[in-house]
C-alpha positions, 0 to 999 in steps of 0.5 A: 613504440607506436602510438595508436591515437584516440578512437575515432570514426573511420574516414579520410580525415581520421586516417590523417589524424591518426597519421599525424598523431602517430608520427607525432607520438613516436618522438614526442616525450614528457619531461616535465614531471612538475605539471600534469596532463590530466586529459591527453589527446583523444577528447574535445580538449586536453587539460593539464594541471601546472605546478603550485604557484606557477602561471600558465603561459600560452602563445601561438604561431602561424605557418602559411605556405607561400609566406613561411615555407614553399614545398620545393624548399623542404620536406613536410617533416621539416615544415611541421618541425619549423612551425612547432619550434617557432611557437615553442620559442615564445616560451623560451622568451618567457623563461617558460617551461613547456608542458604541451602544444596543439596544432591546427592544420588546413591541408589541401585534399591532395596532401595525403596520409603520409604528408600528415605523418611527416608533419607529425613527425617534424612536430613530435621531434621538436616537442620531444626536444623541448620536453612537450607533449602533443595534445591534439588540435584540429585538421580541415581541408583547404583549397590552398594554401596549406596552413599550420597553427601551433599553439604551445602551452607552458608555465612559469612562476614569474614569466620574463616579459619585454617590459623590464629593461632598465636604464644601465642594463646590458643586452646579450644575445645567445647563439649566432645570427644571420645564418637562417636569413642567408639560407633563405636569401639563397633559396630565393635565388635558386642556389643551394645554401651553405650547409650550416646556414640550411641547418639553421633555417630548417632546424631552429632551436628554441632556447628554452633550457638556455632561458631557464638556465640564465633566469636561475643564474643572472635574473633576466630583466627582459627578453624577446625571441629574435624572429623578425630580425634583430633591429625590429625585435630590439624596437619591440623591446625598447618600446615595451620598456620605455627605454632607448637601446643601443645595439653595436653592430661590430659585436653582433655574432654572425654565423659562419655563412657571413664570413667575408661579408658581415661588414658589408651592407648585405651582411649587415642587413642579414644580421640586423633584419634577416629574422628567424634566428630564434635566439633570445635577445635579453637584458640583465643588470650591468656585470650580472654576466661576469663569469657566466659566459664560459659556464653557459658556453660549457653547458650549452656549447653555444656563444653568449655575447653582449651586443649593447646596452639601455639608457634613459630615452626612446627608440633604438640606435645601431652603432658602427654600421656602414649603412646608416639606414636602419633595416625595418625587419620583417613585417607581414603587412609592409607594402612592397614587402 
């Protein structure tokens, strides 16, 4: 079905807005009957009504050309997909149900209507998978670089946070790690990545359904999505909860692209500091996952792996490593990055 978009005055800006919304509307869908969008795209703002007793959960994520993506590495559809997926992953970390998203884009004038449509298709694809509706946003011209900022809106009765890890808890992670980082490393070297690694880099999957499933069955104490790398994000979890975390490096579930060198320093760095995995690291009471791993794998065709534990104290320890130096993970403002 073609999405015609709101009624707007004609002009080059309007043409790009309509192209974006048409691309997004062709694939996005509503999948959350509990929340009601009362004002969809077409006004100065959108509005929705969360279910009774639920809290509104909001997050945003920016994607900047030259930092998060390069035109020569991927299509504009993929760029739109990744920008929206990274924002939606924040809702997964909170065990929140998505309702919608808004996109602010700053595009150089040479990026025409077709580029706007491709961005919309990418955003709409992952929005549809997540059950979110594209609710609008803003479009401006930029001298460069291109810039996308995606704000996601959802709801949860009791959002998961980073602050609930307790001494004695077990740490678990969904999926596999290091694939996206392996693809990025190859792209930076001018090499063609392993197909599975490229897929992990280009089409990350926010673990929204997985988080809701786990929340309802095992009582997640705390969670974070792995966007900056296991080492850095685990340190965030430890600092927020005021506990010490121990990660067992040999337990980390490595993507197939790391076969043959996962225990070498280069492989360990991809696993611990590569980032952009968008898997979930979460804490549950000891023994709570007993019998749940197989049910999870059957439901999502995805591994679930215990990778560590929490104890009294502060900070992060990683055991079983060949390189004693702990990689820092991604930091936008690290000098010499």
